[in-house]
N, C-alpha and C positions, 0 to 999 in steps of 0.2 A: 546254980545254973541248972536248968531242966533239961534232961537228956531224953531222947527219943525213946520210944518204946524199940526193943530190941525187935530184930526182923529176922528170921531165920532163913538163908537162903536156901530155895530148892523146896520148899515146904510144899508139898503136893498138895495137901489139904487145902493149905491156904492158895494154891495156884488155881485149884479147879472147883471150891466152894467158898461159901461164906459163912462165917460164924454167926453172922446176923440175920441170916435170911436160910429158911428151910428149903429142900429140894423142890417142894413144890412152885415155890418162886418162880422156877424156870419156866412154868405157865404164865406166870406174869409174863416174863421177860418176852415171851412168844406175842401176848398181848401189847406190849408198850411197841413192838416191834410194828405190827399191823396199824396202830393208830399213830406213831409217830411218820410212818411210810405216808400213810394218807395225809396227814399233815403237811409233810414236803410236798409230796404232789399237787395240793391245794394251794401251798404257798407258790408254788413254781407255776401254775396254772393262772393266779391272779396276776403275776408279774407280767405275764405274756410273752411272747415267742421270742421278742428280741432280748430278753433276759437270758436264754439259754444258748442263742446263735447257733455254733457248730455242732452243741451236744443236742440229742433228743433228749426230752423231758425226764424219760425214762433213766437213759445214761446217769445224768445229773444228779438225779435221786439217787441211784445207788450209791454213786460217787459221796456224796452227803452223809447218807445212812451208813456206809460201812467206813466212811473215814472216821466218826466219831467214834464208833465200837473200838476200831483198830487202835486209834489213840488214845483212847481210856484202859484198853487193856495193855497196852504196852507201858504206860507211864505210871497208872496207878496201883501199888501192891492191893489194895483192900478189892480191885476189880476182878473178881474170879474168871479165870480164861474159860470156863464151862459156858457162862452166861454170855462170853462174848462169842463163843462158837454157835449158841442157837441163834444170835443175832445174824451172823455170817449163813445160817442156813436158811432161814426165816424170809431175810431181805432180798436173795436172789430168786426164790420162789414167788416171791410176790412180783418180782420183775419179769419172771418167766410168765406168770399168770394175766399180769396187765398188757404184757407183750402179745399173747394169745387172743386175750378179750380185744384187742384193737385190730387183729385181722380178722377174727369172726364177724365183729359189729363194728361195719364202718362208721356209722353214726357216733358211737362210742369213741372212735377213734378222733374224729375229726372234731367233736367237743372235746378231747381232752388234748390233743397234740396241734387241734387247727388242722384248717386247709388253706389254699392259696386265695388270699383276695384281691380281687381286681381294684387296684388303687387309682391309675390314671388309665382312661379311657379317650384316646383319640385327641390328646392333649389335653384334657380336662381332668381335674381331681374328682374323683366319686366321694362325696362328700360323706354321706350316709356310713359307707362301707369303711372310709379312712377314719371317720370319727370313733368307730367301733374299736380301733387298733389302737395298742399302746405305743402311739408313734407321734411326733410332733410334725410341722411340715418342714420345720429346720434339718429334722432326722431323714425325712423323705429325699429332701434336694441335696443335702449332702451324700445320700446314696447316689442320688442322679449323676451328680459331678464327679464322683470317683470313674463314673462311665462314660467321660467326656459329654454329658449332655451341656447344652447351652440355654436351652429353653423348653417349655414343654410340647413346643409344635414340632419337634424332634422326636417325640414320644408317640406311639402307637398304643401300645398298651404297657402297663408296670402292674407287676403282681409283689405281694408278700408272700413268702412260701412259708410253710409250716416250720421251718429252721429259723425264720426270721430276716435270711436274705432276701433284698430285693431284684426280680427278673425283669427285665427289660426287652420289649419288641421296639424296635425302631423303625420311624418312615426312611424311605428311601430320599435321597436329597431330591430326586425330581418331583416327590409327593409334601416336602417340607412346607408347613404354614406356619404362618406368625403364631407365636406362644409366649407363654409367659416367661420371662427370664426369671432364671433362678440363682444370678450373682447376687450374695450377700450384699453387695455396696448397692445394688439397684433397688432390691427389695427394703432398703432403709429409708427410701423416698418413695411414698406414695404419693398419689395426688386425688384430692376430691374435685378440684376444679382441673380441669384440662388445659394443659398450657399448649399445647400444639395439636391440628387436627390429624388422625390417622387413627390406625389399628391398637386400641389399647387392650391389656389383659386385666382382668379382676384379680387381685393381688390373693383372693381367699381360693377361689377353685379353677381358675385360671382360663376362664371363660373369654373370648376374644370378640369385640364389635368395635365398627367404626364409631369413633365420637368426633364432633364438631370442638374448635377452639371455643375453650371456658364454659363448657358443657359440664352440667351438673346429671351426673346417671347412677342408677343402681343396676348392678348384675340382675339379668332375669333368672339366673339359675340360683343363686346363693343369697340374692340381696344386698350383697353388700358395696360399700358405695366409694371403696379405694381402687387405684388404677395404678398400673404404670404402662408406659408405650411398648407395645409388643415388639417381641424382636424375630426375625424371619433368617436368621443365618442357619447356613447347613452345616451338617455335623462333620467334624473333624478327628478323625479318631487318629 
């Protein structure tokens, strides 16, 4: 039976240094921190704002970076504490540097963290902006339903914030207009040929127009050819 190599508890040389790496390796640890931090920021940037939700992209990045360093230093006997200490110094410095950069350069902040984007304008989905987000129609409608929205005609404007949350400005009951219903069971039954005359909403962008019974029509906004009867219910909170 093979026995594990004996480990001397509280061996300060082992705790602080590595027998396999020279002291100059600490500079490589600094470089590794910088490159890894940039990769984490890049990965979070690609996943989109809804991937981080309540945390800022910087807060999540520092949790990921320090969490790995702390875990390795606590669990593995061959991970020198001095190397982990360098990580704990460099990563917060990077965090502060990126925060200062976003404060000083608004365009850099908008590119990295994102800025509020208009998704719904006067009851219609802004398709060019909507398609640039890491967001599906199902997710958007789910957010609206949680705020007691029944159809897009109740919504004056809806924004996706840098945090990934959706902010909504509602129409008053008096100003409510027919709009695209967002109940899942209704969206499952779009029509290409209109069964009853009346206002119908485009299933893609929410544009509403009057259609005659039996009509085949394309949406003037997005060229979609699927419709459902528009809803004009007032919003009840």
